[in-house]
C-alpha positions, 0 to 999 in steps of 0.5 A, a space after each residue: 739439646 746441647 747448645 749449638 755451634 751453628 751461628 746460623 741456626 736454620 737447621 735447628 730452628 727449622 726442626 721439627 717439635 720435640 713431641 713429633 720426634 721418635 723416641 731416640 733410644 740412646 741411653 744404656 748403649 754404649 755403642 751410641 755413648 758419645 760425648 757431648 761435642 764431637 765433630 763427625 768428619 773428625 771422627 772418620 778422618 783426623 782421629 785416625 791419623 792421632 792414632 798414628 795410622 796416618 799412612 794407611 790408605 783411605 781412598 783409592 781410585 783409577 786415574 788415567 788408567 793407573 791404580 792411585 791411592 791417598 793416604 788418612 794424613 792426605 786426606 785429613 790435609 786435603 779436608 783441612 785446605 778445603 774447609 779453609 776455602 769455605 771459610 776464608 773465600 767463601 765467608 761460610 759460617 757454621 750453620 750455612 748450608 751447602 749443596 754437594 754436587 758430583 759423582 763418586 770421587 775423591 774431590 767430592 768425598 772430600 768436600 763433603 769432609 770438609 763441609 762438615 769439619 768446618 761446622 755447614 750443614 752438607 746437602 748432598 744430591 744426585 749428579 743426574 739431577 736437574 735445575 727444575 729438580 735442584 731448585 726446590 731442593 734449594 729453597 726448601 733448605 735455603 742453600 747459599 753455596 754450592 760445591 760442585 763437578 765442573 762437569 755438571 755445571 750447566 744445571 747449577 748455572 741456570 739456578 744462578 741466572 736471573 733469567 733462568 725460570 729455575 733461578 734461585 735467589 737465596 743461592 749466592 755462589 758456587 765452587 767448582 772442583 776437578 778444574 784448573 781455573 784460577 777460582 776453582 776449589 782444588 786451586 784455592 785449596 792447594 794455597 791454602 794450609 794443611 792445618 784447620 781448627 774444627 768447628 766445636 759442633 755440638 752432637 746433636 748439630 745438624 751436619 746432613 740434609 739428605 733429600 729422599 730418592 725418587 720423590 715424586 712430590 715435594 722434596 722430603 729433607 731428612 735432618 741428621 746430626 753429627 751423631 747419627 752419622 757415627 750411629 750408623 757406623 757403630 750399629 750396622 757397619 760394626 756389629 752386621 758388616 763387622 767392618 774392620 781395618 783391612 777392608 776395601 769397599 766399592 760399589 754403586 751407590 752415590 755418595 749422595 745416597 745415604 747407603 753410599 754415604 755410608 757404605 762407601 765413605 763412612 763406614 770403612 773411615 770408621 774403622 781405618 779401612 779404605 774404599 775404592 771410589 768409582 764414577 760409574 761402574 757397569 757390572 762387568 766393572 764392579 766385577 773388575 774393580 773387586 780384581 784389580 783393588 783386592 776389594 773385600 765388601 760391595 755395596 749395590 741394589 738386587 739388580 746389579 747382583 743379578 747381572 754380575 751373577 753370569 759375569 762372575 766366572 771371568 773374574 778372580 773375586 777371592 778377596 771379596 767376603 761380604 757384598 751388601 744389597 739395599 735400596 730396594 727389595 732383594 728376591 730370593 731368586 736373586 739371592 740364590 742365583 749369586 750365591 750359585 755364582 760366587 759361594 757368597 751368602 747376600 747380605 739384604 738390609 732395609 733402611 731409608 733416608 730417614 733413619 739414615 741407613 740399614 735397621 734390619 739385616 743378618 749376616 753370615 750364619 744368621 741369614 734366614 732365607 726369605 727374611 731380610 733379618 733380625 732388628 740391627 743391635 741398638 734398634 727395636 721393631 715390631 709389626 702393628 695393625 692399622 690402630 697401631 696394634 702389635 700383630 701375632 707372629 706370621 700376621 702381615 702389618 705395618 713396620 714400625 721401628 725405633 733406634 738410636 737415629 730416626 726421622 726429622 723431616 726439615 719443616 714438613 707436615 709429613 713428619 706427623 705421618 711418618 713418626 707416630 706414637 715414638 715409632 718410626 713408620 718407614 711404610 713398609 708391610 711386613 711378617 715376623 716370626 717367633 725368632 724375630 725374623 723380619 719378612 719383606 712383604 711389600 711397600 704399604 702402596 705396593 700391596 695389590 688388593 684382587 678380588 679381596 686377596 692381599 697381593 704383594 707385588 715383589 713376591 710375584 717379581 721374585 716368581 718371575 725372575 726364577 724363570 730363565 727368560 726373565 732378566 728384569 721386572 715390576 709388578 704393580 695393580 691395574 685397575 679392573 672393574 671386576 676385581 678391582 685390581 689385577 697384577 700387571 707385570 712389565 717384563 724384560 726379556 733377556 736376549 735370545 727370548 721371544 716376548 709374545 702371547 706364547 711367551 705370557 702363557 708360559 710366564 703366567 703358567 711359571 708363576 702359578 706353579 711357584 705361588 698361589 695361583 691366584 697371585 700370577 699376573 694377568 696382564 704381562 707386557 714386554 718392554 725394554 727398559 724399566 723406570 729406575 732411580 739412580 740409586 737402582 731402585 725401580 719407580 713403582 710409580 711410573 709403572 702405576 701411572 703406565 698401568 
């Protein structure tokens, strides 16, 4: 490893032992042949200005009903001013951890870039987390400071209050943004110089600890280097999405989620493009944003695309060229629905917080229906059995992947579960065909074993979604004394369709006609909503508890 720029060595000290790391595929790949010392925030913003393109738009947003924009030069100066506040007013030194908390807006994006520029280790968190959920993250990462949108102050204040059950003694200070108080981040930054000497970080200094979304037990912090932030841009974004300087990007994933951090900030900035930042979007509002800002590329979850398909004819989507789906399995029914409505072929992808972003995906003419895609250039993958032997083409097994990024948990024994024999094991069941296309089956714990049959929950969900009455659904195993488990489906119906025994039978017969009859849901329950994470991912563990 390179000599660290961190004065606070906590992050490097708490990396897993080198022998527990996955093999990193860096040698001989010009895409990731970076200098030994670089700061990824400088590469994402200042480098564009240095190329003489400082007047290009970097960020767009709505304010008071008006469209607003910020150039790369303005973004560089704003991040420099915030970095001065971090170093001078807050007294933070390279390597200190800073919690970031806010919706997708300019100050949240600028705060992340500024903290990275100052050599800090950023810990972005989902806006809806409560103090009881923030506390284990703060304690795990030994976080000293918070930058937080003023509208989300309540939960942070509980963590600072010694009288509260969620008090975190490690946490010493907070600065709020998007307010005008004397001590606010906005006010302090406005008085600072527009120049800042960025921290001379090593390529393998930690700049991001991303805590996994949807965690049901102890939070897992995934530690990523400056190199990793650029690598996600220079692999998936460059080769599959082919992001360029003319792209205008928008979407729903929070910047606190690596899907959002990549797609809605780093990918466009790496190429000199721009992003529309929006705090909350409905399907209608996302389509209106595409029309209003001339968006060329969107990022959201399958559920959103399904809802937008019915609304698409109301909008001018002529600028939209690429639509990216990730976060959960993309049902083939949703892919077809979206293409029928817009003419656009969805770009599906599977990635993960541990790997920072997407590592299997295909776009354009490379799309093969039913498959997620091929490995992203720079990565390799195989399907293995329980003993880690590669399985024949078409055989169901565990996905194993390696590339220029990989899992490094913060001080966590689960590192040895995720990384084995130098490979990352994301916990997904797949098949691979002779052409190298990967077909998703289920999360390893979403495979339903019923009367000796292996049934993939997402396959049953896709079959249900092909019925005109089904808006959303989730499928899990339900314990059964005779079969071990049966397939249980929780279904949200579209307006105008009545729940009841007749609908149960209709849906069961429909599934039998679409896929193998033994896979049909023997238990069908109608619900008003499905449990989802803030990123839109279906919380199957909640349904499993219900079952």
